[in-house]
C-alpha angles and dihedrals in degrees: 000000000000116000141167098038108184141174122211119172105307096344135092123195139178137178136219138177118246134207127215115263098025130104119216120208119203104208137177146190128192089210128022088226091062107109106228130037111236118226115231099175142000115216123191114222117239103162095268135106114263125204117205117202115200130185111233108251127229089245116113089238138000132196122208133196137177115226121194123210 
């Protein structure tokens, strides 16, 4: 679950809890009709809460998702 989304200046951040043994992929699309999701960051799970800071892009809109492997 993603929680604590926040905007500060030109940055966006969100947090999520991780589990040991899983890899979490922070992915984005500028349009939902774009075919593939692009991976911004790979985060190894270690049982702690991770906070991901992201610079706001110059795109008019951006969609994010968290994929678990």
